[in-house]
mmCIF file of the C-alpha atoms, coordinates in Angstrom:
data_MODEL
# 
_entry.id   MODEL 
# 
loop_
_atom_site.group_PDB 
_atom_site.id 
_atom_site.type_symbol 
_atom_site.label_atom_id 
_atom_site.label_alt_id 
_atom_site.label_comp_id 
_atom_site.label_asym_id 
_atom_site.label_entity_id 
_atom_site.label_seq_id 
_atom_site.pdbx_PDB_ins_code 
_atom_site.Cartn_x 
_atom_site.Cartn_y 
_atom_site.Cartn_z 
_atom_site.occupancy 
_atom_site.B_iso_or_equiv 
_atom_site.pdbx_formal_charge 
_atom_site.auth_seq_id 
_atom_site.auth_comp_id 
_atom_site.auth_asym_id 
_atom_site.auth_atom_id 
_atom_site.pdbx_PDB_model_num 
ATOM 1   C CA . MET A 1 1   ? 52.178 -54.422 -41.440 1.00 0.00 ? 1   MET A CA 1 
ATOM 2   C CA . PRO A 1 2   ? 55.975 -54.837 -41.556 1.00 0.00 ? 2   PRO A CA 1 
ATOM 3   C CA . VAL A 1 3   ? 58.124 -51.715 -41.624 1.00 0.00 ? 3   VAL A CA 1 
ATOM 4   C CA . ALA A 1 4   ? 61.010 -51.247 -44.044 1.00 0.00 ? 4   ALA A CA 1 
ATOM 5   C CA . ALA A 1 5   ? 64.047 -50.592 -41.882 1.00 0.00 ? 5   ALA A CA 1 
ATOM 6   C CA . SER A 1 6   ? 65.940 -48.995 -44.753 1.00 0.00 ? 6   SER A CA 1 
ATOM 7   C CA . SER A 1 7   ? 63.393 -46.637 -46.257 1.00 0.00 ? 7   SER A CA 1 
ATOM 8   C CA . GLY A 1 8   ? 60.387 -46.662 -43.963 1.00 0.00 ? 8   GLY A CA 1 
ATOM 9   C CA . VAL A 1 9   ? 58.135 -46.822 -47.012 1.00 0.00 ? 9   VAL A CA 1 
ATOM 10  C CA . ARG A 1 10  ? 55.920 -49.713 -47.991 1.00 0.00 ? 10  ARG A CA 1 
ATOM 11  C CA . LEU A 1 11  ? 54.660 -49.750 -51.543 1.00 0.00 ? 11  LEU A CA 1 
ATOM 12  C CA . GLU A 1 12  ? 52.848 -51.794 -54.138 1.00 0.00 ? 12  GLU A CA 1 
ATOM 13  C CA . PRO A 1 13  ? 51.150 -53.536 -52.509 1.00 0.00 ? 13  PRO A CA 1 
ATOM 14  C CA . LEU A 1 14  ? 50.767 -52.537 -48.862 1.00 0.00 ? 14  LEU A CA 1 
ATOM 15  C CA . GLU A 1 15  ? 53.077 -55.050 -47.225 1.00 0.00 ? 15  GLU A CA 1 
ATOM 16  C CA . GLY A 1 16  ? 51.311 -57.574 -45.053 1.00 0.00 ? 16  GLY A CA 1 
ATOM 17  C CA . LEU A 1 17  ? 48.015 -56.596 -46.640 1.00 0.00 ? 17  LEU A CA 1 
ATOM 18  C CA . GLY A 1 18  ? 48.449 -56.665 -50.384 1.00 0.00 ? 18  GLY A CA 1 
ATOM 19  C CA . SER A 1 19  ? 48.790 -60.417 -50.762 1.00 0.00 ? 19  SER A CA 1 
ATOM 20  C CA . GLN A 1 20  ? 45.223 -60.666 -49.477 1.00 0.00 ? 20  GLN A CA 1 
ATOM 21  C CA . LEU A 1 21  ? 43.864 -58.049 -51.874 1.00 0.00 ? 21  LEU A CA 1 
ATOM 22  C CA . ARG A 1 22  ? 43.468 -58.724 -55.553 1.00 0.00 ? 22  ARG A CA 1 
ATOM 23  C CA . GLY A 1 23  ? 44.524 -55.725 -57.567 1.00 0.00 ? 23  GLY A CA 1 
ATOM 24  C CA . TRP A 1 24  ? 46.656 -53.840 -55.028 1.00 0.00 ? 24  TRP A CA 1 
ATOM 25  C CA . GLY A 1 25  ? 49.855 -55.227 -56.479 1.00 0.00 ? 25  GLY A CA 1 
ATOM 26  C CA . SER A 1 26  ? 48.899 -54.683 -60.094 1.00 0.00 ? 26  SER A CA 1 
ATOM 27  C CA . ALA A 1 27  ? 50.644 -52.292 -62.435 1.00 0.00 ? 27  ALA A CA 1 
ATOM 28  C CA . ARG A 1 28  ? 47.629 -49.980 -62.188 1.00 0.00 ? 28  ARG A CA 1 
ATOM 29  C CA . VAL A 1 29  ? 47.900 -48.821 -58.589 1.00 0.00 ? 29  VAL A CA 1 
ATOM 30  C CA . VAL A 1 30  ? 50.533 -47.977 -56.007 1.00 0.00 ? 30  VAL A CA 1 
ATOM 31  C CA . ALA A 1 31  ? 49.869 -47.392 -52.321 1.00 0.00 ? 31  ALA A CA 1 
ATOM 32  C CA . GLY A 1 32  ? 52.171 -46.770 -49.425 1.00 0.00 ? 32  GLY A CA 1 
ATOM 33  C CA . LEU A 1 33  ? 52.758 -45.256 -46.038 1.00 0.00 ? 33  LEU A CA 1 
ATOM 34  C CA . THR A 1 34  ? 55.748 -43.817 -44.237 1.00 0.00 ? 34  THR A CA 1 
ATOM 35  C CA . ASN A 1 35  ? 56.962 -44.364 -40.712 1.00 0.00 ? 35  ASN A CA 1 
ATOM 36  C CA . ARG A 1 36  ? 58.688 -41.830 -38.474 1.00 0.00 ? 36  ARG A CA 1 
ATOM 37  C CA . ARG A 1 37  ? 62.103 -42.223 -40.110 1.00 0.00 ? 37  ARG A CA 1 
ATOM 38  C CA . THR A 1 38  ? 61.122 -41.263 -43.634 1.00 0.00 ? 38  THR A CA 1 
ATOM 39  C CA . ASP A 1 39  ? 60.664 -38.093 -45.670 1.00 0.00 ? 39  ASP A CA 1 
ATOM 40  C CA . PRO A 1 40  ? 57.310 -38.521 -47.483 1.00 0.00 ? 40  PRO A CA 1 
ATOM 41  C CA . SER A 1 41  ? 58.690 -36.754 -50.558 1.00 0.00 ? 41  SER A CA 1 
ATOM 42  C CA . ALA A 1 42  ? 60.795 -39.859 -51.186 1.00 0.00 ? 42  ALA A CA 1 
ATOM 43  C CA . TRP A 1 43  ? 57.617 -41.697 -52.125 1.00 0.00 ? 43  TRP A CA 1 
ATOM 44  C CA . LEU A 1 44  ? 56.499 -39.112 -54.651 1.00 0.00 ? 44  LEU A CA 1 
ATOM 45  C CA . GLY A 1 45  ? 59.922 -39.078 -56.253 1.00 0.00 ? 45  GLY A CA 1 
ATOM 46  C CA . ARG A 1 46  ? 59.716 -42.755 -57.165 1.00 0.00 ? 46  ARG A CA 1 
ATOM 47  C CA . PHE A 1 47  ? 56.690 -42.527 -59.442 1.00 0.00 ? 47  PHE A CA 1 
ATOM 48  C CA . ARG A 1 48  ? 55.301 -40.410 -62.255 1.00 0.00 ? 48  ARG A CA 1 
ATOM 49  C CA . VAL A 1 49  ? 53.122 -38.178 -60.127 1.00 0.00 ? 49  VAL A CA 1 
ATOM 50  C CA . ARG A 1 50  ? 51.411 -35.502 -62.190 1.00 0.00 ? 50  ARG A CA 1 
ATOM 51  C CA . ALA A 1 51  ? 49.631 -33.943 -59.228 1.00 0.00 ? 51  ALA A CA 1 
ATOM 52  C CA . CYS A 1 52  ? 49.172 -34.558 -55.517 1.00 0.00 ? 52  CYS A CA 1 
ATOM 53  C CA . ALA A 1 53  ? 46.062 -33.772 -53.481 1.00 0.00 ? 53  ALA A CA 1 
ATOM 54  C CA . GLU A 1 54  ? 45.868 -33.660 -49.703 1.00 0.00 ? 54  GLU A CA 1 
ATOM 55  C CA . ALA A 1 55  ? 42.786 -33.383 -47.497 1.00 0.00 ? 55  ALA A CA 1 
ATOM 56  C CA . GLU A 1 56  ? 42.601 -30.499 -45.039 1.00 0.00 ? 56  GLU A CA 1 
ATOM 57  C CA . GLN A 1 57  ? 41.485 -32.976 -42.341 1.00 0.00 ? 57  GLN A CA 1 
ATOM 58  C CA . VAL A 1 58  ? 38.956 -31.249 -40.125 1.00 0.00 ? 58  VAL A CA 1 
ATOM 59  C CA . HIS A 1 59  ? 37.864 -34.396 -38.259 1.00 0.00 ? 59  HIS A CA 1 
ATOM 60  C CA . GLY A 1 60  ? 34.611 -34.575 -40.172 1.00 0.00 ? 60  GLY A CA 1 
ATOM 61  C CA . ALA A 1 61  ? 33.102 -36.681 -42.926 1.00 0.00 ? 61  ALA A CA 1 
ATOM 62  C CA . GLY A 1 62  ? 33.618 -34.474 -45.981 1.00 0.00 ? 62  GLY A CA 1 
ATOM 63  C CA . ILE A 1 63  ? 34.737 -36.178 -49.195 1.00 0.00 ? 63  ILE A CA 1 
ATOM 64  C CA . ALA A 1 64  ? 36.249 -34.498 -52.253 1.00 0.00 ? 64  ALA A CA 1 
ATOM 65  C CA . VAL A 1 65  ? 36.437 -35.866 -55.782 1.00 0.00 ? 65  VAL A CA 1 
ATOM 66  C CA . VAL A 1 66  ? 39.860 -34.975 -57.174 1.00 0.00 ? 66  VAL A CA 1 
ATOM 67  C CA . THR A 1 67  ? 40.770 -34.398 -60.814 1.00 0.00 ? 67  THR A CA 1 
ATOM 68  C CA . GLU A 1 68  ? 44.227 -33.593 -62.109 1.00 0.00 ? 68  GLU A CA 1 
ATOM 69  C CA . ALA A 1 69  ? 43.141 -30.024 -62.788 1.00 0.00 ? 69  ALA A CA 1 
ATOM 70  C CA . ALA A 1 70  ? 41.775 -29.645 -59.252 1.00 0.00 ? 70  ALA A CA 1 
ATOM 71  C CA . ALA A 1 71  ? 44.823 -31.057 -57.457 1.00 0.00 ? 71  ALA A CA 1 
ATOM 72  C CA . ALA A 1 72  ? 46.909 -28.241 -56.009 1.00 0.00 ? 72  ALA A CA 1 
ATOM 73  C CA . ALA A 1 73  ? 49.597 -27.486 -53.475 1.00 0.00 ? 73  ALA A CA 1 
ATOM 74  C CA . ALA A 1 74  ? 47.059 -26.329 -50.881 1.00 0.00 ? 74  ALA A CA 1 
ATOM 75  C CA . PRO A 1 75  ? 45.031 -28.969 -48.998 1.00 0.00 ? 75  PRO A CA 1 
ATOM 76  C CA . VAL A 1 76  ? 41.497 -29.587 -50.244 1.00 0.00 ? 76  VAL A CA 1 
ATOM 77  C CA . ALA A 1 77  ? 39.380 -27.566 -47.816 1.00 0.00 ? 77  ALA A CA 1 
ATOM 78  C CA . GLY A 1 78  ? 36.758 -28.995 -45.509 1.00 0.00 ? 78  GLY A CA 1 
ATOM 79  C CA . CYS A 1 79  ? 37.308 -32.681 -46.133 1.00 0.00 ? 79  CYS A CA 1 
ATOM 80  C CA . ASP A 1 80  ? 38.875 -35.750 -44.556 1.00 0.00 ? 80  ASP A CA 1 
ATOM 81  C CA . ALA A 1 81  ? 38.725 -38.063 -47.557 1.00 0.00 ? 81  ALA A CA 1 
ATOM 82  C CA . LEU A 1 82  ? 39.593 -37.987 -51.240 1.00 0.00 ? 82  LEU A CA 1 
ATOM 83  C CA . VAL A 1 83  ? 38.631 -40.115 -54.239 1.00 0.00 ? 83  VAL A CA 1 
ATOM 84  C CA . THR A 1 84  ? 39.870 -40.055 -57.814 1.00 0.00 ? 84  THR A CA 1 
ATOM 85  C CA . GLY A 1 85  ? 39.716 -41.907 -61.072 1.00 0.00 ? 85  GLY A CA 1 
ATOM 86  C CA . ALA A 1 86  ? 42.527 -39.818 -62.559 1.00 0.00 ? 86  ALA A CA 1 
ATOM 87  C CA . ALA A 1 87  ? 45.775 -41.632 -63.259 1.00 0.00 ? 87  ALA A CA 1 
ATOM 88  C CA . GLY A 1 88  ? 48.907 -39.965 -61.952 1.00 0.00 ? 88  GLY A CA 1 
ATOM 89  C CA . VAL A 1 89  ? 47.069 -38.059 -59.212 1.00 0.00 ? 89  VAL A CA 1 
ATOM 90  C CA . ALA A 1 90  ? 48.358 -39.061 -55.779 1.00 0.00 ? 90  ALA A CA 1 
ATOM 91  C CA . LEU A 1 91  ? 46.056 -38.775 -52.778 1.00 0.00 ? 91  LEU A CA 1 
ATOM 92  C CA . ARG A 1 92  ? 47.643 -38.061 -49.402 1.00 0.00 ? 92  ARG A CA 1 
ATOM 93  C CA . ILE A 1 93  ? 46.572 -37.925 -45.769 1.00 0.00 ? 93  ILE A CA 1 
ATOM 94  C CA . ARG A 1 94  ? 48.442 -37.691 -42.455 1.00 0.00 ? 94  ARG A CA 1 
ATOM 95  C CA . THR A 1 95  ? 47.611 -39.534 -39.236 1.00 0.00 ? 95  THR A CA 1 
ATOM 96  C CA . ALA A 1 96  ? 48.893 -40.053 -35.715 1.00 0.00 ? 96  ALA A CA 1 
ATOM 97  C CA . ASP A 1 97  ? 46.448 -42.577 -34.160 1.00 0.00 ? 97  ASP A CA 1 
ATOM 98  C CA . CYS A 1 98  ? 43.494 -41.973 -36.500 1.00 0.00 ? 98  CYS A CA 1 
ATOM 99  C CA . LEU A 1 99  ? 42.734 -44.600 -39.130 1.00 0.00 ? 99  LEU A CA 1 
ATOM 100 C CA . PRO A 1 100 ? 44.217 -44.262 -42.631 1.00 0.00 ? 100 PRO A CA 1 
ATOM 101 C CA . ILE A 1 101 ? 41.753 -46.161 -44.835 1.00 0.00 ? 101 ILE A CA 1 
ATOM 102 C CA . PHE A 1 102 ? 42.718 -47.084 -48.408 1.00 0.00 ? 102 PHE A CA 1 
ATOM 103 C CA . PHE A 1 103 ? 40.014 -47.842 -51.000 1.00 0.00 ? 103 PHE A CA 1 
ATOM 104 C CA . LEU A 1 104 ? 40.424 -49.520 -54.385 1.00 0.00 ? 104 LEU A CA 1 
ATOM 105 C CA . ASP A 1 105 ? 37.884 -50.429 -57.036 1.00 0.00 ? 105 ASP A CA 1 
ATOM 106 C CA . PRO A 1 106 ? 39.874 -52.552 -59.509 1.00 0.00 ? 106 PRO A CA 1 
ATOM 107 C CA . VAL A 1 107 ? 36.855 -52.797 -61.825 1.00 0.00 ? 107 VAL A CA 1 
ATOM 108 C CA . ARG A 1 108 ? 36.269 -49.055 -62.258 1.00 0.00 ? 108 ARG A CA 1 
ATOM 109 C CA . SER A 1 109 ? 39.925 -48.076 -61.709 1.00 0.00 ? 109 SER A CA 1 
ATOM 110 C CA . VAL A 1 110 ? 39.165 -45.750 -58.821 1.00 0.00 ? 110 VAL A CA 1 
ATOM 111 C CA . VAL A 1 111 ? 41.046 -45.157 -55.566 1.00 0.00 ? 111 VAL A CA 1 
ATOM 112 C CA . GLY A 1 112 ? 40.261 -43.344 -52.347 1.00 0.00 ? 112 GLY A CA 1 
ATOM 113 C CA . LEU A 1 113 ? 41.909 -42.441 -49.073 1.00 0.00 ? 113 LEU A CA 1 
ATOM 114 C CA . ALA A 1 114 ? 40.256 -41.435 -45.801 1.00 0.00 ? 114 ALA A CA 1 
ATOM 115 C CA . HIS A 1 115 ? 41.422 -40.007 -42.478 1.00 0.00 ? 115 HIS A CA 1 
ATOM 116 C CA . ALA A 1 116 ? 39.011 -41.397 -39.894 1.00 0.00 ? 116 ALA A CA 1 
ATOM 117 C CA . GLY A 1 117 ? 39.156 -40.404 -36.246 1.00 0.00 ? 117 GLY A CA 1 
ATOM 118 C CA . TRP A 1 118 ? 36.350 -40.991 -33.775 1.00 0.00 ? 118 TRP A CA 1 
ATOM 119 C CA . ARG A 1 119 ? 34.436 -37.947 -35.023 1.00 0.00 ? 119 ARG A CA 1 
ATOM 120 C CA . GLY A 1 120 ? 34.648 -39.122 -38.611 1.00 0.00 ? 120 GLY A CA 1 
ATOM 121 C CA . LEU A 1 121 ? 33.529 -42.590 -37.582 1.00 0.00 ? 121 LEU A CA 1 
ATOM 122 C CA . ALA A 1 122 ? 30.644 -41.131 -35.584 1.00 0.00 ? 122 ALA A CA 1 
ATOM 123 C CA . ALA A 1 123 ? 29.638 -39.367 -38.815 1.00 0.00 ? 123 ALA A CA 1 
ATOM 124 C CA . SER A 1 124 ? 29.947 -42.661 -40.756 1.00 0.00 ? 124 SER A CA 1 
ATOM 125 C CA . LEU A 1 125 ? 32.870 -41.606 -42.956 1.00 0.00 ? 125 LEU A CA 1 
ATOM 126 C CA . PRO A 1 126 ? 33.707 -45.170 -44.148 1.00 0.00 ? 126 PRO A CA 1 
ATOM 127 C CA . ALA A 1 127 ? 30.082 -45.693 -45.181 1.00 0.00 ? 127 ALA A CA 1 
ATOM 128 C CA . ARG A 1 128 ? 30.012 -42.287 -46.849 1.00 0.00 ? 128 ARG A CA 1 
ATOM 129 C CA . MET A 1 129 ? 33.102 -43.239 -48.848 1.00 0.00 ? 129 MET A CA 1 
ATOM 130 C CA . VAL A 1 130 ? 31.364 -46.336 -50.171 1.00 0.00 ? 130 VAL A CA 1 
ATOM 131 C CA . GLY A 1 131 ? 28.364 -44.198 -51.064 1.00 0.00 ? 131 GLY A CA 1 
ATOM 132 C CA . ALA A 1 132 ? 30.498 -41.586 -52.808 1.00 0.00 ? 132 ALA A CA 1 
ATOM 133 C CA . LEU A 1 133 ? 32.325 -44.192 -54.870 1.00 0.00 ? 133 LEU A CA 1 
ATOM 134 C CA . ARG A 1 134 ? 29.027 -45.719 -55.870 1.00 0.00 ? 134 ARG A CA 1 
ATOM 135 C CA . HIS A 1 135 ? 27.360 -42.404 -56.712 1.00 0.00 ? 135 HIS A CA 1 
ATOM 136 C CA . VAL A 1 136 ? 30.229 -40.762 -58.601 1.00 0.00 ? 136 VAL A CA 1 
ATOM 137 C CA . PHE A 1 137 ? 32.009 -43.726 -60.184 1.00 0.00 ? 137 PHE A CA 1 
ATOM 138 C CA . HIS A 1 138 ? 29.293 -46.412 -60.114 1.00 0.00 ? 138 HIS A CA 1 
ATOM 139 C CA . SER A 1 139 ? 31.463 -48.661 -57.958 1.00 0.00 ? 139 SER A CA 1 
ATOM 140 C CA . GLU A 1 140 ? 29.770 -51.761 -56.595 1.00 0.00 ? 140 GLU A CA 1 
ATOM 141 C CA . PRO A 1 141 ? 30.439 -52.220 -52.858 1.00 0.00 ? 141 PRO A CA 1 
ATOM 142 C CA . GLY A 1 142 ? 31.153 -55.906 -53.386 1.00 0.00 ? 142 GLY A CA 1 
ATOM 143 C CA . ALA A 1 143 ? 33.977 -55.038 -55.775 1.00 0.00 ? 143 ALA A CA 1 
ATOM 144 C CA . LEU A 1 144 ? 35.725 -52.652 -53.383 1.00 0.00 ? 144 LEU A CA 1 
ATOM 145 C CA . GLN A 1 145 ? 38.910 -53.577 -51.589 1.00 0.00 ? 145 GLN A CA 1 
ATOM 146 C CA . VAL A 1 146 ? 39.789 -51.784 -48.367 1.00 0.00 ? 146 VAL A CA 1 
ATOM 147 C CA . ALA A 1 147 ? 42.938 -51.674 -46.249 1.00 0.00 ? 147 ALA A CA 1 
ATOM 148 C CA . ILE A 1 148 ? 43.262 -50.002 -42.850 1.00 0.00 ? 148 ILE A CA 1 
ATOM 149 C CA . GLY A 1 149 ? 46.766 -48.894 -41.908 1.00 0.00 ? 149 GLY A CA 1 
ATOM 150 C CA . PRO A 1 150 ? 48.399 -48.567 -38.463 1.00 0.00 ? 150 PRO A CA 1 
ATOM 151 C CA . SER A 1 151 ? 46.256 -46.726 -35.925 1.00 0.00 ? 151 SER A CA 1 
ATOM 152 C CA . ILE A 1 152 ? 45.491 -46.699 -32.230 1.00 0.00 ? 152 ILE A CA 1 
ATOM 153 C CA . ARG A 1 153 ? 43.993 -49.978 -31.039 1.00 0.00 ? 153 ARG A CA 1 
ATOM 154 C CA . PRO A 1 154 ? 41.735 -50.823 -28.074 1.00 0.00 ? 154 PRO A CA 1 
ATOM 155 C CA . CYS A 1 155 ? 44.727 -51.716 -25.915 1.00 0.00 ? 155 CYS A CA 1 
ATOM 156 C CA . CYS A 1 156 ? 45.645 -48.016 -25.762 1.00 0.00 ? 156 CYS A CA 1 
ATOM 157 C CA . TYR A 1 157 ? 42.472 -46.102 -26.617 1.00 0.00 ? 157 TYR A CA 1 
ATOM 158 C CA . GLU A 1 158 ? 40.790 -45.295 -23.316 1.00 0.00 ? 158 GLU A CA 1 
ATOM 159 C CA . VAL A 1 159 ? 37.590 -43.271 -23.627 1.00 0.00 ? 159 VAL A CA 1 
ATOM 160 C CA . GLY A 1 160 ? 34.843 -41.641 -21.577 1.00 0.00 ? 160 GLY A CA 1 
ATOM 161 C CA . PRO A 1 161 ? 31.347 -43.020 -20.916 1.00 0.00 ? 161 PRO A CA 1 
ATOM 162 C CA . GLU A 1 162 ? 29.855 -40.986 -23.775 1.00 0.00 ? 162 GLU A CA 1 
ATOM 163 C CA . PHE A 1 163 ? 31.565 -43.297 -26.266 1.00 0.00 ? 163 PHE A CA 1 
ATOM 164 C CA . ALA A 1 164 ? 29.263 -46.150 -25.265 1.00 0.00 ? 164 ALA A CA 1 
ATOM 165 C CA . GLU A 1 165 ? 26.323 -44.149 -26.633 1.00 0.00 ? 165 GLU A CA 1 
ATOM 166 C CA . ARG A 1 166 ? 28.112 -43.547 -29.928 1.00 0.00 ? 166 ARG A CA 1 
ATOM 167 C CA . PHE A 1 167 ? 29.759 -46.894 -30.560 1.00 0.00 ? 167 PHE A CA 1 
ATOM 168 C CA . GLY A 1 168 ? 27.836 -49.418 -28.456 1.00 0.00 ? 168 GLY A CA 1 
ATOM 169 C CA . PRO A 1 169 ? 29.400 -52.896 -28.527 1.00 0.00 ? 169 PRO A CA 1 
ATOM 170 C CA . PHE A 1 170 ? 32.760 -51.534 -29.648 1.00 0.00 ? 170 PHE A CA 1 
ATOM 171 C CA . VAL A 1 171 ? 33.276 -49.993 -26.203 1.00 0.00 ? 171 VAL A CA 1 
ATOM 172 C CA . GLN A 1 172 ? 34.401 -52.449 -23.530 1.00 0.00 ? 172 GLN A CA 1 
ATOM 173 C CA . GLU A 1 173 ? 35.038 -52.089 -19.807 1.00 0.00 ? 173 GLU A CA 1 
ATOM 174 C CA . ARG A 1 174 ? 37.604 -54.305 -18.119 1.00 0.00 ? 174 ARG A CA 1 
ATOM 175 C CA . ASP A 1 175 ? 39.751 -53.916 -15.006 1.00 0.00 ? 175 ASP A CA 1 
ATOM 176 C CA . GLY A 1 176 ? 38.547 -50.364 -14.491 1.00 0.00 ? 176 GLY A CA 1 
ATOM 177 C CA . ARG A 1 177 ? 39.416 -49.283 -18.054 1.00 0.00 ? 177 ARG A CA 1 
ATOM 178 C CA . ARG A 1 178 ? 36.946 -48.287 -20.766 1.00 0.00 ? 178 ARG A CA 1 
ATOM 179 C CA . THR A 1 179 ? 38.331 -48.713 -24.276 1.00 0.00 ? 179 THR A CA 1 
ATOM 180 C CA . CYS A 1 180 ? 37.011 -48.315 -27.808 1.00 0.00 ? 180 CYS A CA 1 
ATOM 181 C CA . ASP A 1 181 ? 37.757 -50.376 -30.919 1.00 0.00 ? 181 ASP A CA 1 
ATOM 182 C CA . LEU A 1 182 ? 37.752 -47.799 -33.723 1.00 0.00 ? 182 LEU A CA 1 
ATOM 183 C CA . ILE A 1 183 ? 38.906 -50.363 -36.282 1.00 0.00 ? 183 ILE A CA 1 
ATOM 184 C CA . GLY A 1 184 ? 35.933 -52.537 -35.420 1.00 0.00 ? 184 GLY A CA 1 
ATOM 185 C CA . VAL A 1 185 ? 33.612 -49.564 -35.905 1.00 0.00 ? 185 VAL A CA 1 
ATOM 186 C CA . ALA A 1 186 ? 35.046 -48.885 -39.358 1.00 0.00 ? 186 ALA A CA 1 
ATOM 187 C CA . VAL A 1 187 ? 34.870 -52.525 -40.444 1.00 0.00 ? 187 VAL A CA 1 
ATOM 188 C CA . GLU A 1 188 ? 31.262 -52.814 -39.290 1.00 0.00 ? 188 GLU A CA 1 
ATOM 189 C CA . GLN A 1 189 ? 30.268 -49.718 -41.270 1.00 0.00 ? 189 GLN A CA 1 
ATOM 190 C CA . LEU A 1 190 ? 31.955 -51.055 -44.382 1.00 0.00 ? 190 LEU A CA 1 
ATOM 191 C CA . ARG A 1 191 ? 30.324 -54.469 -44.100 1.00 0.00 ? 191 ARG A CA 1 
ATOM 192 C CA . ARG A 1 192 ? 26.881 -52.956 -43.607 1.00 0.00 ? 192 ARG A CA 1 
ATOM 193 C CA . CYS A 1 193 ? 27.379 -51.077 -46.876 1.00 0.00 ? 193 CYS A CA 1 
ATOM 194 C CA . GLY A 1 194 ? 28.074 -54.282 -48.758 1.00 0.00 ? 194 GLY A CA 1 
ATOM 195 C CA . VAL A 1 195 ? 31.877 -54.432 -48.741 1.00 0.00 ? 195 VAL A CA 1 
ATOM 196 C CA . ARG A 1 196 ? 32.868 -58.083 -48.473 1.00 0.00 ? 196 ARG A CA 1 
ATOM 197 C CA . ALA A 1 197 ? 34.515 -59.147 -45.225 1.00 0.00 ? 197 ALA A CA 1 
ATOM 198 C CA . ASP A 1 198 ? 37.264 -60.982 -47.095 1.00 0.00 ? 198 ASP A CA 1 
ATOM 199 C CA . ARG A 1 199 ? 38.154 -57.754 -48.903 1.00 0.00 ? 199 ARG A CA 1 
ATOM 200 C CA . ILE A 1 200 ? 38.718 -55.722 -45.763 1.00 0.00 ? 200 ILE A CA 1 
ATOM 201 C CA . VAL A 1 201 ? 42.113 -56.127 -44.120 1.00 0.00 ? 201 VAL A CA 1 
ATOM 202 C CA . GLU A 1 202 ? 43.945 -54.137 -41.482 1.00 0.00 ? 202 GLU A CA 1 
ATOM 203 C CA . ALA A 1 203 ? 47.502 -53.746 -40.312 1.00 0.00 ? 203 ALA A CA 1 
ATOM 204 C CA . ARG A 1 204 ? 47.016 -54.865 -36.691 1.00 0.00 ? 204 ARG A CA 1 
ATOM 205 C CA . ARG A 1 205 ? 49.685 -52.393 -35.611 1.00 0.00 ? 205 ARG A CA 1 
ATOM 206 C CA . CYS A 1 206 ? 49.032 -50.016 -32.716 1.00 0.00 ? 206 CYS A CA 1 
ATOM 207 C CA . THR A 1 207 ? 50.532 -46.568 -33.159 1.00 0.00 ? 207 THR A CA 1 
ATOM 208 C CA . ALA A 1 208 ? 50.425 -45.873 -29.413 1.00 0.00 ? 208 ALA A CA 1 
ATOM 209 C CA . CYS A 1 209 ? 52.159 -49.154 -28.525 1.00 0.00 ? 209 CYS A CA 1 
ATOM 210 C CA . GLU A 1 210 ? 54.860 -48.832 -31.180 1.00 0.00 ? 210 GLU A CA 1 
ATOM 211 C CA . THR A 1 211 ? 56.092 -45.250 -31.013 1.00 0.00 ? 211 THR A CA 1 
ATOM 212 C CA . SER A 1 212 ? 59.538 -46.356 -32.153 1.00 0.00 ? 212 SER A CA 1 
ATOM 213 C CA . GLU A 1 213 ? 57.965 -46.833 -35.600 1.00 0.00 ? 213 GLU A CA 1 
ATOM 214 C CA . TRP A 1 214 ? 54.778 -44.748 -35.697 1.00 0.00 ? 214 TRP A CA 1 
ATOM 215 C CA . PHE A 1 215 ? 53.608 -41.358 -34.459 1.00 0.00 ? 215 PHE A CA 1 
ATOM 216 C CA . SER A 1 216 ? 50.991 -41.257 -31.698 1.00 0.00 ? 216 SER A CA 1 
ATOM 217 C CA . LEU A 1 217 ? 49.197 -38.116 -30.579 1.00 0.00 ? 217 LEU A CA 1 
ATOM 218 C CA . ARG A 1 218 ? 47.678 -39.968 -27.633 1.00 0.00 ? 218 ARG A CA 1 
ATOM 219 C CA . ARG A 1 219 ? 51.076 -41.174 -26.407 1.00 0.00 ? 219 ARG A CA 1 
ATOM 220 C CA . GLU A 1 220 ? 53.346 -38.297 -27.443 1.00 0.00 ? 220 GLU A CA 1 
ATOM 221 C CA . GLY A 1 221 ? 51.163 -35.191 -27.521 1.00 0.00 ? 221 GLY A CA 1 
ATOM 222 C CA . ARG A 1 222 ? 50.160 -32.760 -30.254 1.00 0.00 ? 222 ARG A CA 1 
ATOM 223 C CA . GLU A 1 223 ? 53.724 -31.868 -31.209 1.00 0.00 ? 223 GLU A CA 1 
ATOM 224 C CA . THR A 1 224 ? 54.436 -35.339 -32.566 1.00 0.00 ? 224 THR A CA 1 
ATOM 225 C CA . GLY A 1 225 ? 54.837 -35.958 -36.296 1.00 0.00 ? 225 GLY A CA 1 
ATOM 226 C CA . ARG A 1 226 ? 52.420 -37.638 -38.675 1.00 0.00 ? 226 ARG A CA 1 
ATOM 227 C CA . LEU A 1 227 ? 52.304 -40.926 -40.550 1.00 0.00 ? 227 LEU A CA 1 
ATOM 228 C CA . THR A 1 228 ? 51.772 -40.114 -44.236 1.00 0.00 ? 228 THR A CA 1 
ATOM 229 C CA . SER A 1 229 ? 49.673 -42.380 -46.449 1.00 0.00 ? 229 SER A CA 1 
ATOM 230 C CA . PHE A 1 230 ? 49.473 -42.265 -50.246 1.00 0.00 ? 230 PHE A CA 1 
ATOM 231 C CA . ILE A 1 231 ? 47.537 -43.956 -53.012 1.00 0.00 ? 231 ILE A CA 1 
ATOM 232 C CA . MET A 1 232 ? 47.660 -43.376 -56.769 1.00 0.00 ? 232 MET A CA 1 
ATOM 233 C CA . LEU A 1 233 ? 46.525 -44.900 -60.028 1.00 0.00 ? 233 LEU A CA 1 
ATOM 234 C CA . ARG A 1 234 ? 49.494 -45.214 -62.333 1.00 0.00 ? 234 ARG A CA 1 
ATOM 235 C CA . GLY A 1 235 ? 49.628 -42.907 -65.315 1.00 0.00 ? 235 GLY A CA 1 
# 
């Protein structure tokens, strides 16, 4: 996913991803993410945002359905993912190695955004998102479009032996290193739920490799900043 040197924000559609996704670049939806040089408020100032909702992010698999009335300044408690069918309501998450996963149903006009770390993936958060969209908004999995933003990749994500029990074939050992492919885990969960492979794309950017552009907790420690992701249906 290319980075805008001037603003650090990529919008409508997600650059490097949107051309592969029907609907992301339409007048109905805007999606973006910021790199380490950008104030996230710059994104909100460019569009008619009536309300903004942010997940508390507890490294779980909780999902909240957001309405304009429910969106508030405080983060939505106990969840790591948000979905909405309300126009003008921006969804926001923050990451620094975890996966930011964008969801769009262009048929039902619904969007979602998930923060998925290894704990969320172990609890099947991507699959739960598909289930929530289907249950609440009657979204068909085959109609969903999914984009995975910059996150830590197997080249930098070394793990302990317990990960092999959780994620099986997505844990590899080579040259004395044991690594885990979290993106592969997420994609596999989505495909098993019926999301089409050709409608799942990912940035192929490693946050830990590219700390000049992205924040990485693994590389820089807990005091580092956060990559901010947004998605919104236009009002």
